[in-house]
C-alpha positions in Angstrom: 20.5 -4.3 8.8 18.1 -5.7 5.6 18.0 -5.9 2.0 20.9 -7.0 -0.1 23.6 -7.2 3.0 21.5 -9.9 4.9 20.8 -12.4 2.2 24.1 -14.3 2.3 23.2 -14.9 6.5 19.4 -15.3 5.9 20.1 -18.1 3.3 22.3 -20.3 5.8 19.3 -19.5 8.6 17.0 -21.3 6.1 19.5 -24.2 5.2 20.5 -24.9 8.8 16.9 -24.5 10.1 15.2 -26.8 7.4 17.3 -29.4 8.4 16.5 -29.2 12.2 12.6 -28.4 11.8 9.5 -29.9 10.3 7.7 -26.8 9.7 7.0 -24.4 6.6 10.2 -21.6 6.7 9.7 -17.8 5.2 13.0 -16.8 3.5 13.0 -13.0 3.9 16.4 -10.8 3.2 17.8 -9.2 0.2 15.5 -10.8 -2.6 15.8 -8.7 -5.3 14.6 -11.4 -8.5 14.0 -14.5 -9.3 17.1 -15.9 -8.7 17.0 -14.7 -5.0 13.7 -16.9 -4.9 15.4 -19.9 -6.2 18.1 -19.8 -3.8 16.0 -19.4 -0.6 13.4 -22.5 -2.2 16.4 -24.6 -2.5 17.9 -23.7 0.7 14.6 -25.0 2.6 12.2 -22.0 2.5 8.5 -23.2 1.6 7.6 -19.1 1.3 9.8 -16.1 0.5 9.2 -12.5 2.0 9.8 -9.2 -0.4 10.4 -6.0 1.2 12.8 -3.2 0.8 13.0 -4.1 -3.2 9.7 -3.2 -3.5 10.4 0.1 -2.6 13.4 0.2 -5.4 11.3 -1.8 -8.1 7.8 -1.1 -6.9 4.8 -3.7 -7.3 6.2 -5.0 -10.5 8.7 -6.7 -9.0 5.9 -9.5 -8.0 5.3 -10.1 -11.7 9.4 -10.1 -12.8 9.8 -12.8 -10.0 6.9 -14.6 -10.9 7.8 -14.6 -14.7 11.6 -15.4 -14.0 10.6 -18.5 -12.0 8.3 -19.6 -14.1 10.3 -19.6 -16.9 13.2 -21.6 -15.1 10.7 -23.9 -13.8 9.8 -24.6 -17.3 13.1 -24.7 -18.9 14.3 -27.3 -16.3 11.1 -29.4 -16.9 10.0 -29.0 -13.3 6.1 -28.8 -12.9 5.9 -28.4 -9.2 7.7 -25.6 -7.4 7.4 -27.9 -4.0 9.8 -30.1 -5.9 12.9 -27.3 -5.8 12.4 -26.6 -2.0 15.1 -27.8 0.0 16.7 -29.3 -2.8 20.3 -28.4 -2.1 20.1 -30.7 0.9 20.0 -33.3 -1.5 22.9 -32.7 -3.7 
């Protein structure tokens, strides 16, 4: 099982792990756009893996995600992406 179908389970695992461990977590599974990356970061991932989506979107996915995430951060007035890591736990 991989790709989009795995994402809800993976995000839940990242969320639960973030509360239990004090080491960096890499989120993976179903990352297709910058919003997916944002969800993983907010759940507690400090890095995100992109796999299956590369075969559908090509390497351009990296630029698209970077641009989308940077635009979001700018619009929200967030200067450091690390400030949103685990933010779902502070809400």
